[in-house]
C-alpha positions as a printed NumPy array, in Angstrom:
array([[ 26.132, -13.054, -59.953],
       [ 28.098, -16.287, -59.904],
       [ 31.041, -14.429, -58.336],
       [ 28.805, -13.163, -55.516],
       [ 27.521, -16.655, -54.859],
       [ 31.075, -17.947, -54.655],
       [ 32.003, -15.219, -52.173],
       [ 29.183, -16.244, -49.82 ],
       [ 31.002, -19.52 , -49.297],
       [ 33.802, -17.572, -47.599],
       [ 31.479, -15.973, -45.038],
       [ 31.726, -17.27 , -41.472],
       [ 28.602, -18.402, -39.682],
       [ 27.454, -18.923, -36.1  ],
       [ 27.503, -22.714, -36.372],
       [ 28.856, -23.175, -32.82 ],
       [ 26.417, -20.826, -31.047],
       [ 24.328, -22.517, -28.352],
       [ 20.703, -21.645, -27.707],
       [ 20.184, -20.383, -24.151],
       [ 17.888, -23.282, -23.332],
       [ 20.728, -25.654, -24.192],
       [ 23.087, -24.304, -21.516],
       [ 23.083, -24.873, -17.754],
       [ 23.245, -21.416, -16.159],
       [ 24.308, -21.732, -12.521],
       [ 22.718, -18.926, -10.488],
       [ 24.06 , -19.632,  -6.991],
       [ 26.925, -21.637,  -5.522],
       [ 27.279, -23.11 ,  -2.043],
       [ 30.695, -24.232,  -0.812],
       [ 31.238, -26.488,   2.206],
       [ 34.324, -28.17 ,   3.642],
       [ 33.704, -31.546,   5.282],
       [ 36.579, -33.369,   6.97 ],
       [ 39.275, -33.245,   4.275],
       [ 37.411, -32.379,   1.081],
       [ 35.234, -29.761,  -0.596],
       [ 31.516, -30.191,  -1.191],
       [ 29.839, -27.808,  -3.633],
       [ 26.153, -27.178,  -4.269],
       [ 25.165, -25.554,  -7.561],
       [ 21.718, -23.984,  -7.922],
       [ 20.19 , -23.948, -11.372],
       [ 16.827, -22.442, -12.342],
       [ 14.374, -23.32 , -15.05 ],
       [ 15.171, -20.948, -17.914],
       [ 11.597, -19.623, -17.77 ],
       [ 12.356, -18.502, -14.188],
       [ 14.948, -16.068, -15.474],
       [ 12.664, -14.695, -18.165],
       [  9.866, -13.943, -15.67 ],
       [ 11.973, -12.222, -13.023],
       [ 10.091,  -8.931, -13.37 ],
       [  6.58 , -10.369, -13.402],
       [  4.765, -12.604, -10.889],
       [  3.651, -15.945, -12.253],
       [  0.617, -18.029, -11.467],
       [  2.021, -21.231, -12.903],
       [  3.071, -22.733,  -9.571],
       [  6.173, -22.844,  -7.426],
       [  9.569, -21.992,  -8.832],
       [ 11.548, -24.872, -10.305],
       [ 14.959, -25.194,  -8.704],
       [ 17.605, -27.844,  -9.299],
       [ 20.491, -28.411,  -6.896],
       [ 23.637, -30.201,  -8.076],
       [ 26.133, -31.646,  -5.599],
       [ 29.746, -32.669,  -6.17 ],
       [ 32.821, -33.367,  -4.046],
       [ 36.552, -33.184,  -4.521],
       [ 39.905, -32.974,  -2.779],
       [ 40.273, -29.419,  -4.123],
       [ 37.798, -26.761,  -5.168],
       [ 38.647, -27.327,  -8.839],
       [ 38.14 , -31.088,  -8.465],
       [ 34.699, -30.508,  -6.98 ],
       [ 33.694, -28.19 ,  -9.838],
       [ 34.972, -30.66 , -12.435],
       [ 33.116, -33.558, -10.82 ],
       [ 29.835, -31.75 , -11.418],
       [ 30.183, -31.832, -15.215],
       [ 29.894, -35.548, -16.169],
       [ 26.217, -35.776, -15.108],
       [ 25.192, -32.262, -16.158],
       [ 23.928, -33.305, -19.612],
       [ 24.78 , -29.94 , -21.204],
       [ 27.465, -27.296, -21.009],
       [ 27.549, -25.592, -17.618],
       [ 28.301, -21.87 , -17.267],
       [ 29.321, -20.1  , -14.058],
       [ 29.387, -16.566, -15.469],
       [ 25.831, -15.869, -14.26 ],
       [ 26.406, -16.791, -10.605],
       [ 24.743, -14.052,  -8.545],
       [ 25.428, -15.426,  -5.057],
       [ 28.075, -17.534,  -3.322],
       [ 27.404, -19.02 ,   0.12 ],
       [ 30.239, -20.329,   2.324],
       [ 29.732, -22.718,   5.237],
       [ 31.071, -21.902,   8.688],
       [ 33.575, -24.775,   8.535],
       [ 35.   , -23.449,   5.273],
       [ 35.166, -19.881,   6.617],
       [ 37.209, -21.1  ,   9.566],
       [ 39.713, -23.123,   7.542],
       [ 39.883, -22.801,   3.728],
       [ 38.362, -19.471,   2.695],
       [ 41.511, -18.009,   1.112],
       [ 42.177, -21.075,  -1.041],
       [ 38.553, -21.274,  -2.117],
       [ 38.295, -17.655,  -3.251],
       [ 41.657, -17.857,  -5.03 ],
       [ 40.56 , -21.004,  -6.861],
       [ 37.242, -19.476,  -7.96 ],
       [ 38.896, -16.352,  -9.346],
       [ 41.619, -18.319, -11.137],
       [ 38.959, -20.195, -13.094],
       [ 38.083, -16.965, -14.991],
       [ 34.424, -18.037, -15.113],
       [ 33.576, -16.346, -11.825],
       [ 33.288, -12.597, -11.55 ],
       [ 34.129, -10.324,  -8.614],
       [ 30.526,  -9.162,  -8.288],
       [ 28.422, -12.02 ,  -6.782],
       [ 26.86 , -11.366,  -3.384],
       [ 28.526, -13.44 ,  -0.675],
       [ 27.141, -14.931,   2.537],
       [ 28.126, -17.329,   5.292],
       [ 25.846, -19.903,   6.889],
       [ 25.404, -22.667,   9.439],
       [ 22.414, -23.96 ,   7.479],
       [ 22.425, -27.183,   5.463],
       [ 23.466, -25.902,   2.054],
       [ 21.109, -27.861,  -0.17 ],
       [ 18.098, -26.801,   1.881],
       [ 19.219, -23.187,   1.855],
       [ 19.636, -23.006,  -1.926],
       [ 16.237, -24.656,  -2.379],
       [ 14.417, -21.824,  -0.586],
       [ 11.951, -19.888,  -2.733],
       [ 10.546, -16.356,  -2.96 ],
       [  7.098, -14.923,  -2.294],
       [  4.174, -14.587,  -4.717],
       [  5.762, -17.02 ,  -7.185],
       [  8.247, -14.389,  -8.268],
       [ 11.44 , -15.649,  -9.82 ],
       [ 13.981, -16.827,  -7.238],
       [ 16.296, -14.231,  -8.767],
       [ 14.158, -11.639,  -6.953],
       [ 14.721, -13.256,  -3.549],
       [ 16.899, -11.755,  -0.82 ],
       [ 19.509, -14.406,  -1.534],
       [ 19.982, -13.019,  -5.048],
       [ 19.091,  -9.36 ,  -4.547],
       [ 19.745,  -8.374,  -0.9  ],
       [ 19.925,  -4.613,  -1.486],
       [ 16.153,  -4.213,  -1.84 ],
       [ 15.518,  -5.361,   1.74 ],
       [ 18.592,  -3.504,   3.03 ],
       [ 17.234,  -0.195,   1.733],
       [ 14.099,  -0.662,   3.827],
       [ 15.681,  -2.289,   6.882],
       [ 19.435,  -1.733,   7.17 ],
       [ 20.284,  -4.567,   9.53 ],
       [ 23.429,  -5.99 ,   7.878],
       [ 25.086,  -4.499,   4.818],
       [ 25.291,  -6.92 ,   1.867],
       [ 28.748,  -7.289,   0.361],
       [ 30.098,  -8.586,  -2.928],
       [ 33.021, -10.945,  -3.446],
       [ 35.42 ,  -8.099,  -4.19 ],
       [ 34.676,  -6.588,  -0.768],
       [ 35.248,  -9.912,   0.971],
       [ 38.732, -10.05 ,  -0.518],
       [ 39.655,  -7.079,   1.698],
       [ 39.378,  -9.384,   4.687],
       [ 41.577, -11.954,   3.   ],
       [ 44.467, -10.159,   1.334],
       [ 44.989,  -6.956,   3.344],
       [ 47.365,  -7.284,   6.337],
       [ 44.906,  -5.644,   8.756],
       [ 41.767,  -5.871,   6.659],
       [ 38.346,  -6.821,   8.   ],
       [ 35.1  ,  -7.682,   6.241],
       [ 31.706,  -8.361,   7.805],
       [ 30.186, -11.291,   5.916],
       [ 26.388, -11.453,   6.328],
       [ 25.119, -14.769,   7.663],
       [ 21.887, -16.294,   6.377],
       [ 19.546, -19.03 ,   7.467],
       [ 16.074, -20.102,   6.415],
       [ 12.827, -19.657,   8.299],
       [  9.287, -20.91 ,   7.816],
       [  7.866, -18.939,  10.756],
       [  6.937, -15.693,   9.001],
       [  5.066, -16.32 ,   5.733],
       [  2.623, -19.067,   4.801],
       [  0.926, -20.213,   1.607],
       [ -2.531, -20.683,   3.088],
       [ -1.577, -23.044,   5.918],
       [  1.655, -24.332,   4.403],
       [  4.855, -22.755,   5.774],
       [  7.251, -21.345,   3.166],
       [ 11.022, -21.64 ,   3.501],
       [ 12.536, -18.192,   2.98 ],
       [ 15.999, -16.73 ,   3.43 ],
       [ 16.608, -14.613,   6.536],
       [ 19.686, -12.736,   7.769],
       [ 20.731, -13.834,  11.259],
       [ 24.098, -12.201,  11.94 ],
       [ 27.574, -11.727,  10.501],
       [ 30.948, -13.454,  10.395],
       [ 33.998, -11.243,  10.882],
       [ 36.587, -12.121,   8.232],
       [ 40.185, -11.142,   8.908],
       [ 43.521, -12.511,   7.745],
       [ 41.78 , -14.935,   5.426],
       [ 39.378, -16.649,   7.82 ],
       [ 36.456, -16.149,  10.148],
       [ 37.471, -14.798,  13.545],
       [ 34.   , -15.232,  15.002],
       [ 30.246, -14.802,  14.622],
       [ 27.981, -12.067,  15.983],
       [ 24.206, -12.472,  15.96 ],
       [ 21.756,  -9.72 ,  15.012],
       [ 21.135,  -8.63 ,  18.59 ],
       [ 24.799,  -7.838,  19.152],
       [ 25.425,  -5.919,  15.92 ],
       [ 23.576,  -2.711,  16.821],
       [ 26.687,  -0.553,  17.086],
       [ 27.957,  -1.69 ,  13.682],
       [ 24.983,  -0.097,  11.925],
       [ 26.033,   3.385,  13.037],
       [ 29.749,   3.013,  12.376],
       [ 30.63 ,   0.543,   9.634],
       [ 28.223,   0.637,   6.691],
       [ 29.111,   2.544,   3.55 ],
       [ 25.495,   3.703,   3.534],
       [ 22.862,   3.005,   6.161],
       [ 19.451,   3.763,   4.709],
       [ 17.363,   3.407,   7.861],
       [ 17.132,   1.336,  11.002],
       [ 14.587,   1.54 ,  13.85 ],
       [ 15.426,   2.701,  17.368],
       [ 12.977,   2.801,  20.282],
       [ 13.64 ,   5.413,  22.957],
       [ 12.073,   5.236,  26.427],
       [ 10.964,   8.674,  27.635],
       [ 11.054,   9.789,  31.32 ],
       [  7.232,   9.733,  31.494],
       [  7.165,   6.039,  30.589],
       [  6.086,   6.542,  26.965],
       [  7.961,   5.182,  23.956],
       [  9.166,   6.972,  20.845],
       [  9.989,   4.957,  17.737],
       [ 12.596,   6.482,  15.424],
       [ 14.359,   5.622,  12.212],
       [ 18.092,   6.363,  12.197],
       [ 18.942,   7.518,   8.681],
       [ 22.216,   8.039,   6.787],
       [ 24.575,   7.39 ,   9.677],
       [ 28.18 ,   8.474,   9.065],
       [ 31.153,   7.943,  11.356],
       [ 34.82 ,   8.78 ,  11.716],
       [ 37.33 ,   7.226,  14.059],
       [ 40.71 ,   8.434,  15.294],
       [ 43.439,   7.14 ,  17.574],
       [ 45.406,   8.507,  20.461],
       [ 48.308,   6.534,  21.888],
       [ 48.226,   6.644,  25.695],
       [ 51.018,   4.869,  27.57 ],
       [ 51.602,   2.721,  24.504],
       [ 47.938,   1.714,  24.255],
       [ 45.901,   2.793,  21.191],
       [ 42.655,   4.46 ,  22.269],
       [ 40.036,   4.803,  19.552],
       [ 37.594,   7.699,  19.515],
       [ 34.478,   7.857,  17.346],
       [ 32.29 ,  10.629,  15.977],
       [ 28.872,   9.647,  14.633],
       [ 26.407,  11.809,  12.726],
       [ 22.935,  10.797,  11.57 ],
       [ 19.399,  12.048,  11.031],
       [ 16.297,  10.94 ,  12.918],
       [ 12.863,  10.374,  11.451],
       [ 10.141,  10.279,  14.099],
       [  7.907,   7.295,  13.306],
       [  5.662,   6.884,  16.342],
       [  4.907,   8.865,  19.502],
       [  2.287,   8.055,  22.139],
       [ -0.448,  10.671,  22.27 ],
       [  0.076,  11.079,  26.012],
       [  3.82 ,  11.524,  25.635],
       [  5.455,  14.747,  26.754],
       [  8.336,  14.151,  24.333],
       [ 10.07 ,  17.163,  22.834],
       [ 12.442,  17.201,  19.891],
       [ 15.324,  18.165,  22.164],
       [ 14.606,  15.378,  24.655],
       [ 14.251,  12.795,  21.892],
       [ 17.583,  13.898,  20.463],
       [ 19.354,  13.715,  23.829],
       [ 18.04 ,  10.269,  24.729],
       [ 18.617,   8.905,  21.233],
       [ 22.243,  10.08 ,  21.314],
       [ 22.741,   8.348,  24.662],
       [ 21.134,   5.156,  23.317],
       [ 23.293,   5.097,  20.16 ],
       [ 26.521,   5.694,  22.117],
       [ 25.563,   2.921,  24.532],
       [ 24.919,   0.48 ,  21.687],
       [ 28.288,   1.318,  20.109],
       [ 30.072,   0.615,  23.399],
       [ 28.08 ,  -2.543,  24.121],
       [ 28.813,  -3.998,  20.685],
       [ 32.516,  -3.197,  21.064],
       [ 32.704,  -4.845,  24.502],
       [ 30.889,  -8.001,  23.39 ],
       [ 32.97 ,  -8.354,  20.226],
       [ 36.226,  -7.682,  22.038],
       [ 35.369, -10.41 ,  24.546],
       [ 35.236, -12.814,  21.565],
       [ 38.443, -11.305,  20.123],
       [ 36.503,  -9.9  ,  17.144],
       [ 37.54 ,  -6.573,  15.604],
       [ 33.944,  -5.659,  14.839],
       [ 34.633,  -2.017,  13.844],
       [ 37.764,  -2.707,  11.782],
       [ 39.899,  -0.583,  14.096],
       [ 43.084,  -2.524,  13.394],
       [ 42.968,  -1.453,   9.758],
       [ 42.76 ,   2.207,  10.794],
       [ 45.662,   1.709,  13.218],
       [ 47.646,   0.037,  10.414],
       [ 47.123,   3.032,   8.119],
       [ 47.406,   5.941,  10.535],
       [ 49.836,   4.622,  13.172],
       [ 51.795,   1.972,  11.325],
       [ 54.763,   1.964,  13.696],
       [ 52.486,   1.224,  16.648],
       [ 50.656,  -1.42 ,  14.627],
       [ 53.961,  -3.16 ,  13.853],
       [ 54.978,  -2.996,  17.52 ],
       [ 51.717,  -4.477,  18.764],
       [ 51.429,  -7.133,  16.036],
       [ 55.018,  -8.356,  16.372],
       [ 55.08 , -12.052,  17.176],
       [ 51.336, -12.621,  16.847],
       [ 48.956, -13.452,  14.018],
       [ 45.836, -12.848,  16.078],
       [ 43.633,  -9.778,  16.109],
       [ 44.959,  -6.769,  17.993],
       [ 41.547,  -5.774,  19.305],
       [ 42.405,  -6.948,  22.836],
       [ 45.174,  -4.296,  22.83 ],
       [ 42.885,  -1.452,  21.681],
       [ 40.651,   0.591,  23.991],
       [ 37.524,   2.537,  23.059],
       [ 37.579,   6.143,  24.215],
       [ 35.074,   8.922,  23.537],
       [ 31.999,   8.177,  21.43 ],
       [ 30.461,  11.445,  20.24 ],
       [ 26.999,  11.168,  18.713],
       [ 25.31 ,  14.068,  16.931],
       [ 21.759,  13.388,  15.75 ],
       [ 19.447,  15.765,  13.927],
       [ 15.706,  15.354,  14.399],
       [ 13.83 ,  15.563,  11.116],
       [ 10.077,  16.065,  11.429],
       [  9.172,  13.736,   8.594],
       [  5.806,  12.7  ,  10.045],
       [  2.627,  14.37 ,  11.215],
       [  3.756,  14.443,  14.844],
       [  4.034,  17.939,  16.267],
       [  6.962,  18.148,  18.652],
       [  8.095,  21.251,  20.43 ],
       [ 11.784,  22.   ,  20.331],
       [ 12.056,  22.382,  24.108]])
């Protein structure tokens, strides 16, 4: 027995393990660049917020703390947060990173490289851009006193599945627009609004998507608002769940549709040295609403919807090209499929090649799916 007692002295223990309530878990990070230095905003939640993420609470509004620090480099700014943090601070649970417009236009590559070199940050956080004041943005809450972890800022896919306006992306996807020679990433832009939901008569600040920044060659090449991104939804998302489209019928009635599971392919033809991109788009249509007096037929809905989708694709291309934004990522396809032409056109310039690319045929093939109670004749 005495031998066994002596052996227990050789056993290792967990003397250096920290209780979760004794650690600062950063859940979201905002990064701004002001004049010549970095400004970071770290969002931290009450630990009870994390534990109640699956269940609404009636204990009052969510408790959110925002830390702010500055530094000549990104690492300096992170280090300057620690002295007043009281406890050990961990970045491994960061779910979202938000970049300011000024940073996107100047120091995005250095910032991402610095974050990943720290080894505390993963490749999986959701990423956004913004024009909003960062502290105010990270202080926004969620509805029904749910945990902030259930907000669109932290979990954007839930809203995207119901309303596929702008595809959320993770940090690893953003890197494509930084490191690849002809890469492009669409970075969702967020703002806050108090115009939609209220707590009795008190407005509530909530996150809202308002457009996208086009990231190419390590920086933002421009911003497109929601209204001008219609064509992107049919051509650029890995998966588009559904998005509404209203079609005006010849008799003056309106048909509301959901475009579902849009898929696209693009190809190039070189005409007189100019790359001409062609697109083929396939999707399904769910009929959502039809006026009782409407003479709409399935065939007519299909024809008009195909015309509307093709028009939106062309309109988005023209508006983006005017701003020198490669909204459809066509340069990357040219780089891969016609590399010699890409090298010829990109020689001597670091700008986007979209001004040297034309859009040719846009073929749209939609299939009407009678997913509602509306009875539509085929002809």
